[in-house]
C-alpha positions in Angstrom: 11.1 -6.1 -3.7 12.2 -3.7 -5.8 12.8 0.4 -4.7 10.0 1.6 -7.3 7.3 -0.9 -6.0 8.3 0.0 -2.2 8.1 3.9 -3.2 4.1 3.1 -4.8 3.8 1.2 -1.3 4.6 4.2 0.2 2.4 6.3 -1.8 -0.5 4.7 -1.8 -0.3 4.1 2.4 -0.1 8.3 2.4 -2.6 8.7 0.5 -5.0 6.3 1.7 -3.8 7.7 5.8 -4.7 11.2 4.9 -8.3 10.3 3.4 -10.3 12.5 4.9 -13.6 11.3 4.2 -14.2 8.0 5.6 -11.5 6.6 8.5 -10.1 4.3 7.1 -7.8 1.4 9.9 -4.8 0.5 7.5 -1.1 -1.2 8.4 1.6 -1.0 6.3 2.9 -4.0 6.2 -0.8 -5.1 5.5 -0.4 -3.2 2.4 2.2 -4.1 1.3 1.2 -7.9 1.3 -2.4 -6.9 -0.7 0.5 -5.1 -3.1 2.9 -7.9 -3.8 0.3 -10.3 -4.1 -1.6 -7.8 -7.0 1.9 -8.4 -8.7 2.7 -12.1 -7.8 2.5 -13.6 -11.0 0.4 -17.4 -11.4 
């Protein structure tokens, strides 16, 4: 994973964890896998 993609995953993770209107159960590793899946080319 590139430093830029790591930064984006961390940023998204922090934003989602501080979202207060709903409780979000999120693990960083799961988010990381999801983001990598989106970046992956078919």
